[in-house]
C-alpha positions as CSV (number, residue, x, y, z in Angstrom):
1,M,4.6,-0.5,27.8
2,Q,6.6,0.0,24.6
3,A,4.5,0.7,21.5
4,P,5.2,-1.5,18.4
5,G,7.1,1.2,16.5
6,D,9.1,2.8,19.2
7,P,12.8,1.8,19.1
8,A,14.2,0.3,22.3
9,P,16.9,2.5,23.9
10,G,20.3,1.0,23.7
11,P,24.0,1.6,23.2
12,G,24.2,0.4,19.6
13,P,24.2,2.5,16.4
14,R,21.2,4.6,15.7
15,V,20.8,3.6,12.0
16,S,21.7,0.3,10.3
17,I,22.0,0.5,6.5
18,I,20.7,-2.8,5.1
19,L,22.6,-3.9,2.0
20,P,22.0,-7.2,0.3
21,V,24.6,-7.9,-2.5
22,H,24.6,-10.4,-5.3
23,N,27.1,-9.9,-8.2
24,A,27.0,-6.1,-7.8
25,E,30.5,-5.3,-9.0
26,P,29.6,-2.7,-11.6
27,W,27.7,-0.5,-9.2
28,L,29.1,-1.3,-5.7
29,D,31.8,1.3,-5.5
30,E,29.4,4.2,-6.2
31,C,26.8,2.7,-3.8
32,L,29.2,2.3,-0.9
33,N,30.7,5.8,-1.5
34,S,27.2,7.1,-1.0
35,V,27.1,5.5,2.4
36,L,30.4,7.3,3.3
37,Q,29.0,10.7,2.1
38,Q,25.9,10.7,4.5
39,D,25.6,13.9,6.5
40,F,23.7,12.2,9.4
41,E,25.3,13.1,12.7
42,G,24.1,10.1,14.6
43,T,25.8,6.7,14.7
44,M,25.5,4.5,11.7
45,E,26.5,0.9,10.7
46,L,26.5,-0.8,7.4
47,S,25.2,-4.4,7.4
48,V,26.1,-6.2,4.2
49,F,25.0,-9.7,3.3
50,N,26.8,-11.2,0.2
51,D,24.5,-13.7,-1.4
52,A,26.9,-16.1,-3.2
53,S,28.4,-13.4,-5.5
54,K,30.7,-14.9,-8.1
55,D,32.3,-11.6,-9.2
56,K,34.5,-9.2,-7.2
57,S,31.8,-7.9,-4.9
58,G,33.4,-9.5,-1.8
59,T,36.7,-7.8,-2.5
60,I,35.1,-4.4,-3.0
61,I,33.1,-4.8,0.2
62,E,36.3,-5.6,2.2
63,N,38.1,-2.7,0.7
64,W,35.3,-0.3,1.6
65,K,35.1,-1.7,5.2
66,V,38.5,-0.1,5.9
67,K,37.4,3.3,4.5
68,L,34.0,3.3,6.2
69,E,35.2,2.2,9.6
70,G,38.0,4.9,9.4
71,S,35.1,7.4,9.1
72,G,33.3,6.0,12.2
73,I,30.8,3.8,10.3
74,L,30.8,0.2,11.7
75,V,30.7,-2.4,8.9
76,V,29.2,-5.9,9.6
77,I,29.7,-8.4,6.7
78,G,27.9,-11.7,6.3
79,G,27.3,-14.1,3.5
80,H,27.7,-17.5,2.0
81,D,29.4,-19.0,-1.0
82,S,26.9,-21.7,-2.0
83,P,26.6,-22.5,-5.7
84,S,23.3,-20.5,-5.9
85,P,22.0,-17.4,-4.3
86,R,19.2,-17.7,-1.7
87,G,17.3,-14.6,-2.8
88,V,16.7,-11.0,-1.9
89,G,14.3,-11.8,0.9
90,Y,16.7,-14.1,2.7
91,S,19.6,-11.7,2.2
92,K,17.7,-8.8,3.7
93,N,16.6,-10.9,6.6
94,Q,20.2,-12.0,7.3
95,A,21.5,-8.4,7.0
96,I,18.9,-7.2,9.5
97,A,19.6,-10.1,11.9
98,Q,23.3,-9.3,12.0
99,S,22.7,-5.6,12.5
100,S,21.9,-3.7,15.7
101,G,20.6,-0.2,14.8
102,S,17.4,1.2,16.2
103,Y,16.4,2.2,12.6
104,L,16.7,0.3,9.3
105,C,17.6,2.1,6.1
106,F,17.2,-0.2,3.1
107,L,19.6,0.2,0.2
108,D,20.0,-1.8,-3.1
109,S,23.6,-2.4,-4.2
110,D,23.0,-0.9,-7.6
111,D,21.5,2.4,-6.2
112,V,23.1,5.6,-4.9
113,M,21.9,7.6,-1.9
114,M,22.0,11.4,-1.8
115,S,24.0,12.7,1.2
116,Q,21.0,13.8,3.2
117,R,19.0,10.6,2.8
118,V,19.6,9.0,6.2
119,R,19.3,12.3,8.1
120,L,15.9,13.3,6.5
121,Q,14.4,9.9,6.6
122,H,15.5,9.4,10.2
123,E,13.8,12.6,11.2
124,A,10.6,11.4,9.5
125,A,10.7,8.0,11.1
126,V,11.0,9.5,14.6
127,Q,7.8,11.4,13.9
128,H,6.1,8.4,12.4
129,P,7.2,5.3,14.3
130,T,4.7,2.9,12.7
131,S,5.2,4.0,9.1
132,I,7.4,3.0,6.3
133,I,9.2,6.1,5.1
134,G,10.1,6.5,1.4
135,C,11.4,9.3,-0.7
136,R,11.4,10.7,-4.3
137,V,13.8,9.1,-6.7
138,R,15.8,10.0,-9.8
139,R,15.8,7.2,-12.4
140,D,18.9,6.1,-14.3
141,P,18.7,6.0,-17.3
142,P,16.4,9.1,-16.9
143,E,13.6,8.0,-19.3
144,S,13.8,4.2,-18.7
145,T,10.5,4.1,-16.8
146,G,8.9,7.5,-17.3
147,R,5.3,6.7,-16.2
148,Y,6.4,4.6,-13.2
149,T,8.9,7.3,-12.0
150,R,6.2,10.0,-12.3
151,W,3.9,7.8,-10.3
152,I,6.5,7.2,-7.5
153,N,7.2,10.9,-7.2
154,R,3.8,12.5,-7.6
155,L,1.5,10.5,-5.3
156,T,-0.3,12.6,-2.8
157,P,-0.2,11.6,0.9
158,D,-3.7,10.2,0.6
159,Q,-2.8,8.2,-2.5
160,L,0.1,6.5,-0.7
161,L,-2.7,4.5,1.0
162,T,-5.4,4.5,-1.7
163,Q,-3.2,3.3,-4.6
164,V,-1.8,0.2,-3.0
165,F,-3.7,-2.1,-5.4
166,T,-2.1,-1.0,-8.7
167,S,0.3,-3.0,-10.8
168,N,3.1,-0.6,-9.7
169,G,3.4,-2.3,-6.3
170,P,4.2,-0.5,-3.0
171,T,3.5,3.2,-3.2
172,V,6.9,3.9,-1.7
173,I,9.5,1.7,-3.5
174,M,11.5,-0.8,-1.5
175,P,15.0,0.7,-2.2
176,T,13.8,3.9,-0.4
177,W,12.4,2.2,2.7
178,F,13.3,3.4,6.2
179,C,11.6,2.3,9.4
180,S,12.3,1.5,13.0
181,R,13.6,-2.0,13.9
182,A,10.8,-2.3,16.4
183,W,8.2,-1.8,13.7
184,F,9.9,-4.2,11.3
185,S,9.9,-6.9,13.9
186,H,6.3,-6.2,14.6
187,V,5.4,-6.7,11.0
188,G,7.6,-9.8,10.5
189,R,10.4,-10.9,8.2
190,F,10.6,-10.9,4.4
191,D,9.4,-13.9,2.5
192,E,12.4,-16.1,1.7
193,G,10.9,-18.0,-1.3
194,G,13.7,-16.7,-3.5
195,Q,13.6,-15.8,-7.2
196,G,10.1,-15.0,-8.5
197,V,8.7,-14.0,-5.0
198,P,7.7,-10.3,-4.6
199,E,9.0,-10.1,-1.1
200,D,8.7,-6.3,-0.9
201,L,5.0,-6.4,-1.9
202,L,4.2,-9.2,0.5
203,F,5.9,-7.3,3.4
204,F,4.1,-4.1,2.4
205,Y,0.7,-5.8,2.5
206,E,1.4,-7.2,5.9
207,H,2.6,-3.8,7.1
208,L,-0.8,-2.3,6.0
209,R,-2.7,-5.2,7.6
210,K,-1.1,-4.3,10.9
211,G,-2.1,-0.7,10.6
212,G,1.2,0.7,9.4
213,G,1.3,4.1,7.7
214,V,3.1,5.3,4.5
215,V,5.1,8.5,4.5
216,R,7.2,10.0,1.7
217,V,10.0,12.6,2.2
218,D,9.4,14.9,-0.7
219,Q,13.0,15.3,-1.7
220,T,14.9,13.2,-4.2
221,L,17.2,11.1,-2.0
222,L,18.0,8.1,-4.2
223,L,19.4,7.4,-7.7
224,Y,17.3,4.4,-8.7
225,R,18.9,2.4,-11.4
226,Y,17.1,0.4,-14.1
227,H,19.0,-2.5,-15.8
228,P,18.3,-6.0,-17.1
229,Q,19.9,-7.7,-14.1
230,A,17.6,-6.1,-11.5
231,A,15.9,-8.7,-9.3
232,T,12.5,-7.2,-9.9
233,H,12.5,-8.6,-13.4
234,S,12.3,-12.2,-12.0
235,V,8.8,-11.7,-10.7
236,L,6.1,-12.8,-13.1
237,E,3.2,-10.5,-13.8
238,A,0.8,-13.3,-13.1
239,T,2.2,-13.8,-9.6
240,L,1.8,-10.1,-8.8
241,W,-1.8,-10.2,-10.2
242,T,-2.8,-13.0,-8.0
243,H,-1.5,-11.3,-4.8
244,R,-3.1,-8.0,-5.8
245,V,-6.5,-9.5,-6.4
246,R,-6.5,-11.3,-3.1
247,F,-5.5,-8.1,-1.3
248,L,-8.2,-6.1,-3.1
249,E,-10.8,-8.7,-1.9
250,E,-9.4,-8.7,1.6
251,R,-9.0,-5.0,2.2
252,A,-11.3,-3.0,-0.2
253,L,-14.3,-5.1,-1.3
254,P,-15.7,-6.0,2.1
255,R,-16.7,-2.3,2.6
256,W,-18.7,-2.2,-0.6
257,A,-22.0,-4.1,-1.1
258,T,-21.7,-3.7,-4.9
259,F,-19.3,-2.1,-7.3
260,T,-18.7,-1.4,-11.0
261,I,-15.6,-2.4,-13.0
262,W,-14.4,0.5,-15.1
263,N,-13.2,-1.1,-18.3
264,A,-15.2,-3.7,-20.3
265,G,-12.1,-4.7,-22.2
266,R,-9.5,-7.4,-21.5
267,Q,-8.2,-6.1,-18.1
268,G,-11.6,-5.5,-16.7
269,R,-12.8,-8.9,-17.7
270,R,-9.7,-10.5,-16.4
271,L,-10.3,-8.9,-13.0
272,Y,-13.9,-10.1,-13.0
273,R,-12.8,-13.7,-13.7
274,S,-10.1,-13.6,-11.1
275,L,-12.4,-12.6,-8.3
276,S,-13.9,-15.2,-5.9
277,A,-17.5,-16.2,-6.5
278,A,-18.5,-13.8,-3.7
279,G,-16.5,-11.0,-5.3
280,R,-18.1,-11.6,-8.7
281,R,-21.6,-11.4,-7.2
282,K,-20.8,-7.8,-6.1
283,V,-20.1,-6.7,-9.7
284,V,-23.2,-4.9,-10.9
285,A,-21.8,-3.7,-14.2
286,F,-18.8,-2.9,-16.4
287,C,-18.6,0.6,-17.7
288,D,-16.7,2.0,-20.7
289,V,-16.7,4.6,-23.4
290,D,-16.3,2.1,-26.3
291,K,-19.6,2.2,-28.3
292,N,-19.2,-1.3,-29.6
293,K,-18.8,-2.8,-26.1
294,I,-21.7,-0.8,-24.8
295,A,-23.9,-1.8,-27.8
296,K,-23.4,-5.4,-27.0
297,G,-25.1,-4.8,-23.7
298,F,-23.5,-7.4,-21.4
299,Y,-20.5,-9.6,-20.7
300,C,-21.1,-13.3,-20.4
301,Y,-18.7,-15.3,-18.2
302,E,-18.5,-18.4,-20.4
303,D,-16.2,-20.4,-18.2
304,S,-18.4,-20.1,-15.2
305,Q,-19.8,-23.3,-13.6
306,E,-22.9,-21.4,-12.6
307,R,-26.2,-21.9,-14.4
308,P,-27.4,-19.8,-15.9
309,K,-24.0,-18.3,-16.7
310,P,-23.5,-14.8,-15.3
311,R,-24.3,-11.9,-17.7
312,V,-23.0,-8.6,-16.4
313,P,-24.3,-5.4,-18.0
314,V,-22.0,-3.0,-19.9
315,V,-22.9,0.6,-19.7
316,H,-21.5,4.0,-20.5
317,F,-19.5,5.4,-17.6
318,R,-22.0,8.3,-17.1
319,A,-24.8,5.7,-16.6
320,A,-22.8,3.6,-14.1
321,R,-22.9,4.0,-10.4
322,P,-20.0,4.1,-8.0
323,P,-18.0,2.7,-6.3
324,F,-15.7,1.8,-9.2
325,V,-12.6,-0.5,-9.4
326,I,-10.7,1.1,-12.3
327,C,-8.8,-1.1,-14.7
328,V,-7.7,1.7,-17.0
329,K,-4.0,2.7,-16.9
330,L,-3.5,6.3,-16.2
331,D,-1.3,8.6,-18.3
332,L,-2.0,6.7,-21.5
333,T,-5.0,8.4,-23.1
334,A,-3.7,12.0,-23.5
335,G,-5.8,12.9,-20.4
336,A,-9.1,11.8,-21.8
337,F,-9.7,9.1,-19.1
338,E,-8.5,11.4,-16.3
339,D,-10.9,14.1,-17.6
340,N,-13.8,11.7,-17.6
341,L,-13.0,10.6,-14.0
342,R,-12.7,14.2,-12.7
343,S,-16.1,15.1,-14.3
344,L,-17.8,12.7,-11.9
345,R,-16.4,14.5,-8.9
346,L,-15.6,11.3,-7.0
347,Q,-13.4,10.8,-4.0
348,E,-10.5,8.3,-4.4
349,G,-10.7,5.6,-1.8
350,R,-14.4,6.1,-1.0
351,D,-15.9,6.1,-4.5
352,F,-13.1,4.5,-6.6
353,L,-9.9,2.6,-6.4
354,L,-7.3,2.1,-9.1
355,F,-6.4,-1.5,-10.0
356,S,-4.6,-0.6,-13.3
């Protein structure tokens, strides 16, 4: 019997590069040239879905089809010319449906692959058939998202699974994903809700629910561009927050009888208010280092319908007991918070989780 992540044998290409395109004229030549430059010795195809581009993306794609097929890379082109785009999730699903490779390599039209990307990620995917394979990235412009880029590139193998609740989203970013077609089909399609839907985060969560792993090739294999037109900017923070809280309650909180929220300030209180009633009842305290918050002694949830209204103690972090859900952003306190956390000698995942 075939396991969920094992690719079915067949005569088609080994790897399909999945490329959704919408008004990508400024970047598309460089992106497609990076497909041509891959040093992978197996068979490849490029599956492009043009999501109602109004610029010259379609012409650029057709021109590159000749170059790529001349080098032995099959090019499959789909799309539509409706007045409005149908979104990244829809476009990726269509590009996958029209492709035939045993493995899927996801690429954004504004990014550039290093020549060894397909080869190295394919090697990793063969070894980890039920995992999403990512890689390190180089940001362009270089300092546009310094903290985020450091997070992407420095997570340990264990943290790829323990830090899935943070505001940063998937611990390997979508433009670096590589997986078997069989595993993708096992997890399911991308959400097609369109603009404002975090289709990558929702797929990542479903992947984890089904027991998928997360592996990163520790080489820089992608130039990852940051610009105002990027689709990620259309997703509201409040939408991401709601999905993250629900996933935290589903995946992490059931294994803890009680827990402490680390941060008695705005973000910690927001998390508390966002929890279900059952989740709030598990919160035994907030902890902090702020003397004024600690001196007050408690946080009262004024909007609660319960009577009496919940009053949650606020204590110094050294007086608090784990496990902790941490609502403090790392890399913002000149190392003070990280030093405090290390002093407690806790194990990430077992004794604390980051929700910042």
